[in-house]
Backbone as ProteinMPNN parsed JSONL, in Angstrom:
{"seq_chain_A": "RLLRNRPTRRDPEGVPALRAQPPLGALRLIPSPAGSNGLADDLRHGRVDLALMGLPPAELPDLETVELVRSPFVALMRDNHPLAAERTVALDRLAAEPWIDAPLGFGHRVLIERALVRAGITREVATEVSAVGDIPAFVAAGFGVALVPAVLAVETPGVVAVPVTPALPWPLSASSRPHPGPAALALRAVMVERFSALST", "coords_chain_A": {"N_chain_A": [[-18.616, -7.381, 5.135], [-16.505, -7.347, 6.842], [-13.037, -7.268, 7.614], [-11.288, -9.859, 6.337], [-9.061, -12.599, 6.02], [-6.977, -11.253, 4.723], [-3.826, -10.579, 3.166], [-1.162, -9.457, 5.154], [1.046, -6.656, 5.589], [2.986, -7.338, 7.318], [3.59, -9.952, 7.029], [6.231, -11.944, 6.145], [6.214, -13.109, 3.513], [7.6, -15.04, 0.921], [10.227, -14.459, 1.555], [11.44, -16.797, 2.814], [11.476, -18.394, 0.497], [13.278, -16.994, -1.086], [15.59, -17.254, 0.444], [16.049, -19.895, 0.051], [17.202, -19.982, -2.401], [20.292, -20.186, -4.326], [23.174, -18.793, -2.663], [23.27, -15.31, -2.862], [24.185, -13.07, -1.735], [23.897, -10.836, 1.124], [20.702, -10.374, 2.647], [18.851, -7.621, 3.38], [16.215, -6.051, 4.88], [14.486, -3.036, 4.818], [12.505, -0.247, 5.949], [11.142, 2.826, 4.568], [10.938, 6.013, 5.907], [9.855, 7.972, 4.356], [8.217, 6.79, 2.551], [7.139, 5.671, -0.729], [8.235, 7.712, -2.332], [10.578, 8.285, -0.938], [11.861, 5.798, -1.147], [12.28, 5.646, -3.9], [14.184, 7.64, -4.194], [16.21, 6.481, -2.646], [16.817, 4.265, -4.266], [17.786, 5.542, -6.586], [20.112, 6.665, -5.63], [21.603, 4.495, -4.973], [21.331, 3.302, -2.484], [19.629, 1.262, -1.869], [18.767, -1.873, -3.462], [16.433, -2.937, -4.492], [12.986, -2.14, -4.425], [9.722, -2.025, -2.987], [7.127, -0.379, -4.465], [4.579, 2.105, -4.361], [3.658, 3.718, -6.376], [2.497, 4.671, -9.672], [4.027, 2.874, -12.363], [4.612, 4.483, -14.619], [5.377, 6.87, -13.548], [7.921, 6.513, -12.775], [10.112, 6.655, -14.646], [12.87, 6.44, -14.917], [13.583, 4.204, -13.592], [13.685, 0.617, -13.378], [10.832, -1.117, -13.507], [8.435, -3.412, -12.311], [5.126, -4.243, -12.323], [3.337, -5.653, -9.662], [0.808, -6.133, -8.523], [-2.518, -4.876, -8.829], [-4.645, -3.031, -6.947], [-7.88, -2.208, -5.687], [-8.928, 0.7, -3.846], [-10.282, 0.724, -0.537], [-12.656, 1.973, 1.81], [-12.099, 2.286, 5.222], [-13.854, 1.831, 8.205], [-15.466, 2.053, 11.441], [-17.572, -0.645, 12.556], [-20.0, 0.304, 13.437], [-20.43, 2.643, 12.164], [-22.302, 5.148, 10.375], [-22.161, 4.706, 7.594], [-21.37, 2.131, 7.283], [-22.89, -0.033, 6.43], [-23.286, 0.359, 3.775], [-23.072, -0.462, 0.26], [-21.182, 0.66, -1.421], [-19.044, 3.551, -1.148], [-18.858, 7.024, -1.672], [-16.186, 9.379, -2.077], [-16.758, 12.007, -1.233], [-18.596, 11.685, 0.786], [-17.158, 11.048, 2.948], [-15.732, 13.243, 3.548], [-16.06, 15.058, 5.691], [-15.152, 13.724, 7.888], [-12.708, 12.898, 10.463], [-9.524, 11.847, 9.321], [-7.367, 9.01, 8.967], [-4.122, 8.396, 7.949], [-1.205, 7.465, 5.992], [2.08, 9.008, 6.244], [3.018, 11.956, 4.289], [4.303, 11.344, 1.047], [4.147, 8.599, 0.918], [3.135, 6.126, -1.4], [0.383, 5.348, -1.747], [-0.915, 7.395, -0.39], [-0.221, 9.59, -1.953], [-1.733, 9.04, -4.274], [-4.32, 9.114, -3.218], [-4.503, 11.817, -2.381], [-4.378, 13.11, -4.85], [-6.734, 12.172, -6.056], [-8.639, 13.333, -4.39], [-8.178, 16.059, -4.846], [-8.891, 16.2, -7.578], [-11.603, 15.731, -7.306], [-12.392, 17.944, -5.967], [-12.372, 17.955, -3.184], [-11.745, 18.588, 0.206], [-9.971, 17.554, 3.141], [-9.354, 16.544, 6.567], [-6.477, 15.279, 7.827], [-6.15, 13.699, 10.619], [-4.602, 11.897, 12.002], [-1.477, 10.416, 11.528], [0.041, 7.479, 10.371], [2.78, 5.52, 10.057], [3.171, 2.81, 9.594], [1.386, 1.029, 7.487], [-0.147, -1.251, 7.857], [-1.018, -0.941, 10.434], [-3.041, 0.885, 10.409], [-5.85, 0.022, 10.371], [-6.218, -0.661, 13.097], [-6.179, 1.804, 14.365], [-8.459, 2.888, 13.247], [-10.359, 1.16, 14.409], [-10.073, 1.966, 17.025], [-11.334, 4.356, 17.04], [-10.236, 6.69, 15.965], [-10.785, 7.746, 13.497], [-11.647, 7.638, 9.97], [-10.377, 5.765, 7.134], [-8.592, 5.364, 4.043], [-7.446, 2.731, 2.224], [-5.428, 0.568, 0.138], [-7.085, -2.411, -0.881], [-5.608, -4.767, -0.762], [-3.842, -4.305, 1.271], [-5.338, -4.145, 3.52], [-5.787, -5.033, 6.782], [-7.08, -7.689, 8.715], [-9.272, -6.797, 11.256], [-10.967, -6.721, 14.267], [-14.216, -5.312, 14.502], [-13.971, -3.493, 12.451], [-14.911, -2.441, 9.218], [-14.662, -2.822, 5.65], [-15.4, -0.851, 2.939], [-16.026, -0.697, -0.471], [-14.721, 1.89, -2.574], [-16.243, 4.415, -4.547], [-16.063, 6.552, -7.398], [-14.153, 3.711, -8.592], [-10.849, 3.458, -7.379], [-7.774, 2.704, -8.38], [-4.812, 1.119, -7.095], [-1.425, 0.69, -7.705], [0.981, -1.785, -6.988], [4.384, -2.192, -7.133], [7.59, -3.597, -8.027], [10.653, -2.08, -7.961], [13.801, -1.17, -9.406], [17.154, 0.007, -10.058], [18.129, 0.491, -13.512], [19.114, -2.529, -15.179], [19.406, -4.53, -12.995], [21.234, -6.327, -10.393], [22.064, -9.861, -9.826], [21.005, -10.676, -7.302], [18.925, -8.833, -6.779], [17.322, -9.384, -8.991], [16.61, -12.033, -8.404], [15.11, -11.749, -6.029], [13.05, -10.136, -6.988], [11.84, -11.914, -8.777], [10.801, -13.8, -6.988], [8.926, -12.189, -5.679], [7.169, -11.588, -7.812], [6.197, -14.163, -8.342], [4.926, -14.776, -5.882], [2.905, -12.783, -5.663], [1.471, -13.296, -7.947], [0.409, -15.779, -7.285], [-1.226, -15.009, -5.142], [-3.101, -13.399, -6.438], [-4.495, -15.212, -7.93]], "CA_chain_A": [[-17.416, -6.707, 4.68], [-15.429, -7.354, 7.82], [-11.759, -7.587, 6.983], [-10.959, -11.258, 6.59], [-8.136, -13.315, 5.13], [-6.172, -10.341, 3.922], [-2.4, -10.646, 3.438], [-0.717, -8.26, 5.861], [2.384, -6.237, 5.211], [3.932, -7.879, 8.278], [3.901, -11.33, 6.666], [7.419, -11.945, 5.286], [6.037, -14.163, 2.522], [8.57, -14.954, -0.154], [11.595, -14.414, 2.075], [11.997, -18.152, 2.868], [11.747, -18.872, -0.858], [14.507, -16.367, -1.538], [16.708, -17.825, 1.181], [16.299, -21.231, -0.485], [17.964, -19.846, -3.625], [21.74, -20.16, -4.111], [23.585, -17.541, -2.011], [23.483, -14.187, -3.771], [24.538, -11.917, -0.927], [23.086, -10.615, 2.325], [19.377, -9.791, 2.441], [18.52, -6.671, 4.442], [14.925, -5.427, 4.6], [14.365, -1.777, 5.545], [11.412, 0.631, 5.525], [11.505, 4.218, 4.338], [9.978, 6.918, 6.549], [9.274, 8.846, 3.335], [7.384, 6.005, 1.653], [7.608, 5.375, -2.082], [9.116, 8.777, -2.817], [11.873, 8.08, -0.3], [12.476, 4.604, -1.712], [12.764, 5.986, -5.237], [15.441, 8.367, -3.99], [17.204, 5.501, -2.194], [17.231, 3.495, -5.435], [18.588, 6.378, -7.496], [21.419, 6.94, -5.024], [22.3, 3.251, -4.707], [21.255, 2.877, -1.073], [18.924, -0.021, -1.892], [18.811, -2.505, -4.782], [15.077, -3.243, -4.938], [12.019, -1.512, -3.527], [8.287, -2.115, -3.249], [6.689, 0.983, -4.741], [3.142, 2.306, -4.483], [3.394, 4.742, -7.384], [2.376, 4.097, -11.012], [5.316, 2.726, -13.046], [4.851, 5.585, -15.553], [5.978, 7.982, -12.817], [9.278, 6.117, -12.403], [10.665, 6.287, -15.953], [14.306, 6.171, -14.844], [13.774, 2.963, -12.854], [13.14, -0.6, -13.99], [9.698, -1.379, -12.623], [7.522, -4.5, -12.668], [3.915, -4.176, -11.497], [3.042, -6.921, -9.008], [-0.628, -6.275, -8.311], [-3.297, -3.624, -8.859], [-5.671, -3.253, -5.937], [-8.765, -1.057, -5.476], [-8.996, 1.261, -2.5], [-11.49, 0.55, 0.257], [-12.781, 2.859, 2.966], [-12.177, 1.585, 6.499], [-14.606, 2.539, 9.241], [-15.974, 1.164, 12.486], [-18.77, -1.358, 12.095], [-21.208, 1.042, 13.82], [-20.443, 3.904, 11.429], [-23.526, 5.252, 9.562], [-21.955, 4.237, 6.221], [-20.77, 0.793, 7.313], [-23.738, -1.009, 5.749], [-23.408, 0.706, 2.362], [-22.349, -1.343, -0.669], [-20.048, 1.468, -1.834], [-19.065, 4.881, -0.545], [-18.179, 8.064, -2.445], [-15.219, 10.108, -1.252], [-17.306, 13.213, -0.619], [-19.367, 11.338, 1.979], [-16.198, 10.901, 4.037], [-14.925, 14.461, 3.62], [-16.151, 15.744, 6.981], [-14.63, 12.855, 8.942], [-11.253, 12.889, 10.676], [-8.911, 10.774, 8.537], [-6.107, 8.381, 9.353], [-3.406, 8.109, 6.706], [0.245, 7.392, 6.065], [2.693, 10.327, 6.047], [3.234, 12.414, 2.927], [5.372, 10.633, 0.354], [3.741, 7.214, 0.696], [2.498, 6.054, -2.703], [-1.081, 5.334, -1.744], [-1.405, 8.719, 0.003], [-0.082, 10.444, -3.132], [-2.876, 8.807, -5.158], [-5.527, 9.612, -2.537], [-4.509, 13.285, -2.434], [-4.712, 13.501, -6.221], [-8.16, 11.896, -6.285], [-9.409, 14.338, -3.656], [-8.046, 17.333, -5.565], [-9.722, 16.108, -8.785], [-13.014, 15.786, -6.911], [-12.642, 19.2, -5.255], [-12.664, 17.596, -1.794], [-10.711, 18.82, 1.216], [-10.132, 16.685, 4.305], [-8.425, 16.731, 7.681], [-5.754, 14.09, 8.273], [-5.971, 13.923, 12.054], [-3.626, 10.941, 12.531], [-0.591, 9.813, 10.538], [0.572, 6.192, 10.829], [3.748, 5.134, 9.031], [2.974, 1.389, 9.297], [0.046, 0.979, 6.89], [-0.863, -2.36, 8.461], [-1.563, -0.546, 11.732], [-4.133, 1.847, 10.251], [-7.147, -0.48, 10.849], [-6.306, -0.622, 14.557], [-6.534, 3.177, 14.727], [-9.879, 3.015, 12.901], [-11.114, 0.448, 15.444], [-9.988, 2.738, 18.272], [-12.173, 5.544, 16.928], [-9.494, 7.881, 15.567], [-11.328, 8.287, 12.263], [-11.795, 6.724, 8.843], [-9.159, 5.671, 6.341], [-8.649, 4.782, 2.716], [-6.244, 1.921, 1.999], [-5.619, -0.47, -0.878], [-7.698, -3.601, -0.295], [-4.603, -5.795, -0.53], [-3.129, -3.972, 2.509], [-6.289, -4.058, 4.636], [-5.518, -6.098, 7.749], [-8.262, -8.11, 9.486], [-9.331, -6.117, 12.543], [-12.327, -6.785, 14.82], [-14.957, -4.06, 14.61], [-13.703, -2.613, 11.314], [-15.412, -2.926, 7.93], [-14.092, -2.229, 4.45], [-16.436, -0.569, 1.952], [-15.404, -0.248, -1.72], [-14.844, 3.307, -2.908], [-16.737, 4.72, -5.881], [-15.616, 5.626, -8.441], [-13.03, 2.872, -8.197], [-9.54, 4.107, -7.384], [-6.809, 1.603, -8.338], [-3.473, 1.347, -6.528], [-0.478, -0.293, -8.208], [2.156, -2.146, -6.187], [5.406, -2.615, -8.07], [8.964, -3.781, -7.582], [11.497, -1.209, -8.768], [15.249, -1.212, -9.222], [17.859, 0.747, -11.091], [18.243, -0.326, -14.738], [20.065, -3.645, -15.181], [19.668, -4.94, -11.609], [22.114, -7.46, -10.185], [21.398, -11.167, -9.677], [20.231, -10.766, -6.055], [17.684, -8.074, -6.983], [16.507, -10.137, -9.945], [16.061, -13.211, -7.73], [14.06, -11.312, -5.116], [11.918, -9.683, -7.792], [11.166, -13.101, -9.298], [10.017, -14.365, -5.888], [7.78, -11.301, -5.482], [6.234, -11.796, -8.922], [5.56, -15.455, -8.137], [4.024, -14.718, -4.722], [1.726, -11.964, -5.937], [0.683, -14.018, -8.941], [-0.346, -16.804, -6.55], [-2.265, -14.335, -4.358], [-4.155, -12.881, -7.305], [-5.299, -16.311, -8.464]], "C_chain_A": [[-16.403, -6.523, 5.805], [-14.145, -7.775, 7.126], [-11.37, -9.007, 7.345], [-9.958, -11.75, 5.551], [-7.378, -12.388, 4.196], [-4.701, -10.601, 4.2], [-1.961, -9.369, 4.127], [0.699, -7.933, 5.466], [3.416, -6.733, 6.206], [4.344, -9.301, 7.93], [5.1, -11.346, 5.737], [7.35, -13.032, 4.234], [7.022, -13.954, 1.388], [9.995, -14.941, 0.33], [12.173, -15.811, 2.234], [12.33, -18.707, 1.492], [13.036, -18.268, -1.394], [15.711, -16.985, -0.85], [17.029, -19.237, 0.698], [17.076, -21.191, -1.79], [19.457, -19.951, -3.319], [22.159, -18.819, -3.522], [23.913, -16.451, -3.031], [23.902, -12.934, -3.015], [23.599, -11.775, 0.246], [21.764, -9.964, 1.952], [19.062, -8.905, 3.63], [17.246, -5.95, 4.038], [14.776, -4.179, 5.441], [13.138, -1.011, 5.055], [11.971, 2.008, 5.17], [10.486, 5.104, 5.034], [9.318, 7.87, 5.564], [8.495, 8.066, 2.288], [8.0, 5.791, 0.285], [8.529, 6.453, -2.63], [10.509, 8.647, -2.219], [12.592, 6.869, -0.871], [13.006, 4.86, -3.112], [14.081, 6.734, -5.148], [16.547, 7.423, -3.538], [17.72, 4.662, -3.371], [18.18, 4.309, -6.315], [19.983, 6.649, -6.951], [22.141, 5.658, -4.588], [22.265, 2.773, -3.272], [20.49, 1.575, -0.914], [18.96, -0.561, -3.317], [17.431, -2.77, -5.365], [14.107, -2.659, -3.936], [10.603, -1.827, -3.969], [7.75, -0.695, -3.339], [5.174, 1.04, -4.896], [2.78, 3.428, -5.428], [3.253, 4.079, -8.76], [3.741, 3.991, -11.689], [5.632, 3.872, -13.997], [5.506, 6.784, -14.874], [7.415, 7.691, -12.39], [10.048, 5.749, -13.675], [12.152, 5.946, -15.921], [14.62, 4.883, -14.094], [13.182, 1.797, -13.64], [12.068, -1.137, -13.048], [8.811, -2.479, -13.18], [6.311, -4.415, -11.746], [3.58, -5.568, -10.965], [1.547, -7.162, -8.871], [-1.263, -4.898, -8.425], [-4.507, -3.855, -7.971], [-6.56, -2.026, -5.801], [-8.667, -0.566, -4.034], [-10.329, 0.894, -1.848], [-11.474, 1.568, 1.393], [-12.922, 2.0, 4.218], [-12.919, 2.449, 7.506], [-15.064, 1.537, 10.288], [-17.283, 0.542, 12.034], [-20.069, -0.698, 12.533], [-21.29, 2.405, 13.132], [-21.706, 3.967, 10.561], [-23.387, 4.729, 8.136], [-21.487, 2.788, 6.153], [-21.589, -0.243, 6.551], [-23.9, -0.72, 4.259], [-22.615, -0.282, 1.496], [-21.096, -0.662, -1.206], [-20.153, 2.817, -1.144], [-18.277, 5.832, -1.435], [-17.279, 8.875, -1.52], [-15.835, 11.315, -0.56], [-18.124, 12.914, 0.633], [-18.462, 11.138, 3.193], [-15.468, 12.212, 4.345], [-14.924, 15.103, 5.002], [-15.567, 14.94, 8.138], [-13.162, 13.184, 9.237], [-10.662, 11.666, 9.977], [-7.647, 10.276, 9.208], [-5.389, 8.044, 8.051], [-1.924, 7.954, 6.999], [0.816, 8.799, 5.895], [2.794, 10.683, 4.567], [4.419, 11.674, 2.312], [5.052, 9.172, 0.119], [2.886, 7.15, -0.569], [0.989, 6.114, -2.657], [-1.645, 6.679, -1.288], [-1.291, 9.7, -1.164], [-1.304, 10.296, -4.028], [-4.182, 9.287, -4.531], [-5.617, 11.129, -2.647], [-4.889, 13.764, -3.836], [-6.193, 13.303, -6.508], [-9.03, 12.933, -5.585], [-9.35, 15.692, -4.353], [-8.922, 17.323, -6.819], [-11.202, 16.256, -8.463], [-13.365, 17.081, -6.185], [-12.956, 18.997, -3.784], [-11.466, 17.95, -0.913], [-11.011, 17.94, 2.416], [-9.138, 17.076, 5.381], [-7.79, 15.381, 8.008], [-5.386, 14.327, 9.732], [-4.879, 13.043, 12.642], [-2.804, 10.381, 11.378], [0.061, 8.572, 11.142], [1.502, 5.671, 9.744], [3.678, 3.652, 8.691], [1.541, 1.205, 8.8], [-0.788, -0.139, 7.508], [-1.464, -2.039, 9.817], [-2.768, 0.378, 11.615], [-5.473, 1.281, 10.71], [-7.298, -0.457, 12.357], [-6.675, 0.774, 15.043], [-7.985, 3.467, 14.36], [-10.73, 2.369, 13.991], [-11.149, 1.232, 16.747], [-10.744, 4.055, 18.195], [-11.449, 6.813, 16.531], [-10.035, 8.509, 14.286], [-11.526, 7.206, 11.227], [-10.495, 6.718, 8.059], [-9.482, 5.106, 4.975], [-7.351, 4.025, 2.52], [-6.494, 0.987, 0.823], [-6.141, -1.75, -0.232], [-6.664, -4.661, 0.05], [-3.81, -5.539, 0.756], [-4.045, -3.912, 3.724], [-6.143, -5.275, 5.544], [-6.787, -6.415, 8.54], [-8.211, -7.51, 10.876], [-10.756, -6.181, 13.076], [-12.953, -5.398, 14.905], [-14.751, -3.099, 13.464], [-14.249, -3.252, 10.044], [-14.722, -2.168, 6.804], [-15.193, -2.066, 3.42], [-15.755, -0.081, 0.676], [-15.709, 1.218, -2.011], [-15.354, 3.447, -4.338], [-16.529, 6.202, -6.174], [-14.372, 4.872, -8.003], [-11.715, 3.628, -8.358], [-8.489, 3.01, -7.278], [-5.467, 2.049, -7.755], [-2.529, 0.281, -7.058], [0.639, -0.543, -7.193], [3.172, -2.75, -7.132], [6.718, -2.881, -7.351], [9.859, -2.993, -8.518], [12.964, -1.392, -8.418], [15.865, -0.206, -10.182], [17.915, -0.125, -12.352], [19.348, -1.377, -14.598], [20.411, -4.083, -13.749], [20.565, -6.163, -11.549], [21.347, -8.746, -9.943], [20.561, -11.283, -8.404], [18.891, -10.045, -6.2], [16.764, -8.802, -7.945], [15.857, -11.35, -9.28], [14.928, -12.822, -6.793], [12.834, -10.848, -5.89], [11.139, -10.872, -8.347], [10.3, -13.76, -8.233], [8.773, -13.521, -5.649], [6.734, -11.507, -6.568], [5.473, -13.105, -8.736], [4.542, -15.412, -6.996], [2.76, -13.941, -5.035], [0.863, -12.575, -7.023], [-0.164, -15.086, -8.27], [-1.478, -16.17, -5.75], [-3.418, -13.897, -5.24], [-5.026, -13.976, -7.875], [-5.948, -17.125, -7.356]], "O_chain_A": [[-15.543, -5.646, 5.732], [-14.168, -8.545, 6.166], [-11.15, -9.322, 8.514], [-10.003, -11.374, 4.38], [-7.167, -12.702, 3.025], [-4.336, -10.825, 5.354], [-2.365, -8.285, 3.707], [1.464, -8.807, 5.059], [4.613, -6.57, 5.972], [5.329, -9.81, 8.465], [5.012, -10.813, 4.631], [8.3, -13.797, 4.065], [7.251, -12.827, 0.95], [10.895, -15.364, -0.394], [13.315, -16.025, 1.826], [13.331, -19.402, 1.321], [13.804, -18.945, -2.078], [16.739, -17.217, -1.485], [18.138, -19.729, 0.904], [17.562, -22.222, -2.254], [19.851, -19.817, -2.16], [21.556, -17.797, -3.85], [24.723, -16.647, -3.936], [23.966, -11.851, -3.597], [22.617, -12.509, 0.356], [21.704, -9.116, 1.061], [19.011, -9.379, 4.764], [17.192, -5.313, 2.986], [14.924, -4.243, 6.662], [12.769, -1.111, 3.885], [13.133, 2.307, 5.443], [9.288, 4.971, 4.786], [8.323, 8.511, 5.899], [8.145, 8.616, 1.244], [9.221, 5.736, 0.143], [9.502, 6.144, -3.319], [11.507, 8.871, -2.905], [13.808, 6.907, -1.061], [14.065, 4.35, -3.478], [14.992, 6.49, -5.938], [17.688, 7.54, -3.986], [18.915, 4.384, -3.462], [19.234, 3.827, -6.729], [20.927, 6.841, -7.717], [23.169, 5.724, -3.914], [23.072, 1.932, -2.875], [20.681, 0.859, 0.069], [19.158, 0.195, -4.269], [17.268, -2.822, -6.584], [14.366, -2.674, -2.733], [10.311, -1.891, -5.163], [7.898, 0.096, -2.407], [4.562, 0.147, -5.482], [1.713, 4.029, -5.302], [3.839, 3.021, -8.986], [4.539, 4.925, -11.602], [6.802, 4.21, -14.174], [6.12, 7.618, -15.539], [8.051, 8.51, -11.728], [10.583, 4.644, -13.769], [12.644, 5.24, -16.802], [15.784, 4.505, -13.97], [12.287, 1.98, -14.464], [12.364, -1.559, -11.931], [8.476, -2.484, -14.365], [6.45, -4.504, -10.526], [3.542, -6.539, -11.72], [1.075, -8.279, -9.081], [-0.624, -3.882, -8.152], [-5.3, -4.765, -8.213], [-6.052, -0.904, -5.799], [-8.358, -1.334, -3.123], [-11.356, 0.771, -2.516], [-10.413, 1.97, 1.871], [-13.758, 1.099, 4.271], [-12.648, 3.642, 7.642], [-15.052, 0.329, 10.056], [-18.015, 1.122, 11.232], [-21.14, -1.083, 12.062], [-22.133, 3.228, 13.487], [-22.143, 2.933, 10.055], [-24.383, 4.345, 7.524], [-21.233, 2.274, 5.063], [-21.036, -1.234, 6.075], [-24.577, -1.469, 3.554], [-21.622, -0.858, 1.939], [-20.073, -1.311, -1.422], [-21.206, 3.184, -0.622], [-17.182, 5.509, -1.897], [-17.57, 9.037, -0.335], [-15.479, 11.621, 0.578], [-18.326, 13.803, 1.46], [-18.939, 11.067, 4.326], [-14.68, 12.281, 5.289], [-13.902, 15.633, 5.438], [-15.498, 15.44, 9.26], [-12.452, 13.689, 8.368], [-11.234, 10.577, 10.034], [-6.955, 11.011, 9.913], [-5.99, 7.466, 7.146], [-1.449, 8.264, 8.091], [0.104, 9.696, 5.444], [2.671, 9.818, 3.7], [5.415, 11.413, 2.986], [5.619, 8.556, -0.783], [2.023, 8.0, -0.789], [0.371, 6.843, -3.432], [-2.722, 7.078, -1.731], [-2.165, 10.548, -1.347], [-1.857, 11.291, -4.495], [-5.053, 9.808, -5.229], [-6.675, 11.67, -2.968], [-5.644, 14.726, -3.98], [-6.834, 14.155, -7.125], [-10.047, 13.361, -6.131], [-10.359, 16.392, -4.441], [-9.615, 18.3, -7.103], [-11.963, 16.831, -9.242], [-14.524, 17.29, -5.825], [-13.715, 19.767, -3.195], [-10.322, 17.647, -1.251], [-12.169, 17.616, 2.681], [-8.202, 17.839, 5.139], [-8.481, 14.448, 8.418], [-4.442, 15.053, 10.042], [-4.289, 13.389, 13.666], [-3.355, 9.928, 10.374], [0.566, 8.601, 12.264], [1.059, 5.407, 8.626], [4.088, 3.262, 7.598], [0.596, 1.224, 9.589], [-2.0, 0.007, 7.667], [-2.323, -2.774, 10.305], [-3.45, 0.632, 12.609], [-6.204, 1.996, 11.396], [-8.404, -0.253, 12.857], [-7.404, 0.916, 16.025], [-8.67, 4.203, 15.069], [-11.71, 2.959, 14.447], [-12.131, 1.176, 17.487], [-10.794, 4.797, 19.177], [-11.975, 7.909, 16.729], [-9.773, 9.681, 14.016], [-11.57, 6.017, 11.544], [-9.618, 7.553, 8.282], [-10.509, 4.456, 4.777], [-6.27, 4.604, 2.635], [-7.642, 0.647, 0.536], [-5.687, -2.129, 0.847], [-6.816, -5.377, 1.039], [-3.174, -6.454, 1.279], [-3.584, -3.657, 4.836], [-6.354, -6.41, 5.115], [-7.487, -5.505, 8.984], [-7.229, -7.686, 11.597], [-11.677, -5.733, 12.394], [-12.309, -4.435, 15.323], [-15.294, -1.994, 13.485], [-14.077, -4.449, 9.816], [-14.264, -1.039, 6.976], [-15.854, -3.041, 3.062], [-14.973, 0.868, 0.734], [-16.8, 1.714, -1.731], [-14.952, 2.698, -5.228], [-16.784, 7.037, -5.307], [-13.624, 5.339, -7.144], [-11.501, 4.338, -9.341], [-8.316, 2.433, -6.205], [-5.053, 3.198, -7.907], [-2.79, -0.91, -6.889], [1.173, 0.4, -6.609], [2.873, -3.705, -7.849], [6.926, -2.448, -6.217], [9.835, -3.206, -9.73], [13.318, -1.724, -7.286], [15.17, 0.366, -11.022], [17.764, -1.343, -12.267], [20.38, -1.131, -13.974], [21.57, -4.015, -13.341], [20.658, -6.935, -12.503], [20.118, -8.733, -9.862], [19.51, -11.923, -8.421], [17.851, -10.568, -5.801], [15.551, -8.834, -7.737], [14.699, -11.665, -9.552], [13.895, -13.491, -6.761], [11.704, -11.134, -5.494], [9.909, -10.842, -8.384], [9.198, -14.226, -8.525], [7.686, -14.061, -5.44], [5.541, -11.592, -6.273], [4.261, -13.161, -8.943], [3.437, -15.94, -7.12], [1.66, -14.387, -4.71], [-0.354, -12.391, -7.022], [-1.322, -15.283, -8.636], [-2.574, -16.728, -5.684], [-4.58, -14.005, -4.848], [-6.166, -13.724, -8.265], [-6.66, -18.09, -7.635]]}, "name": "protein", "num_of_chains": 1, "seq": "RLLRNRPTRRDPEGVPALRAQPPLGALRLIPSPAGSNGLADDLRHGRVDLALMGLPPAELPDLETVELVRSPFVALMRDNHPLAAERTVALDRLAAEPWIDAPLGFGHRVLIERALVRAGITREVATEVSAVGDIPAFVAAGFGVALVPAVLAVETPGVVAVPVTPALPWPLSASSRPHPGPAALALRAVMVERFSALST"}
C-alpha cells in the first residue's frame, strides 16, 4: 500500500488541452487559502469563473456543479507505524495521534470533521498544510497521520495509505455560477474528459 502512480494536484493535466482550443480568453489559475468554502464565495461574487470544489454538489444549490470523481479517503502513516500493515483502519484507532490536515474551509477537511463528530471522536490537528499534495511529506517526516482522498495521495517514500472503514467518500466537482460563459464551459469539458480517463 505504498503510494504509487497517484495523480498529484501539482500536475497541470488538461491545461495543454484547453490551450489547444480556440482562444476564449486568458486562463489564470489561482488557489484559495480558504479552500472550497472560499472558492464558493469567490464564485458567488464573480471573482472566478470556475472552481474545483471538494464539497458535495447538494451543498452548493446556487451554483452549477458537475461531479468529476468520487474518491474514498485513505489514512496516511509512516511505513513503520503499528497500523501500517492493516488492511483497513477505523477512525477511532487514529484518534490519539497527532493529525496533519488542511486548514478549516477545505472541502475534504469539512467532511472529515463531520465524520469525526458523527463517530463521537475528538482529535488534535497538530499541523495544518494548505497544499494537500504536501501532506504526505509531513507524514513521512513524522509530524503525524493524515486522512486524504485517495485521488490526492501523492507517492512518497516511507508512507503507506490504508483504506478507512467505514468508507468515507469525497466528491471532487467543477462549479460555476449558473449559465457559465464559453471559457468556463470549455475548461469544465476538459476536466470532465480528463477525470473520466483517469477513472477508467
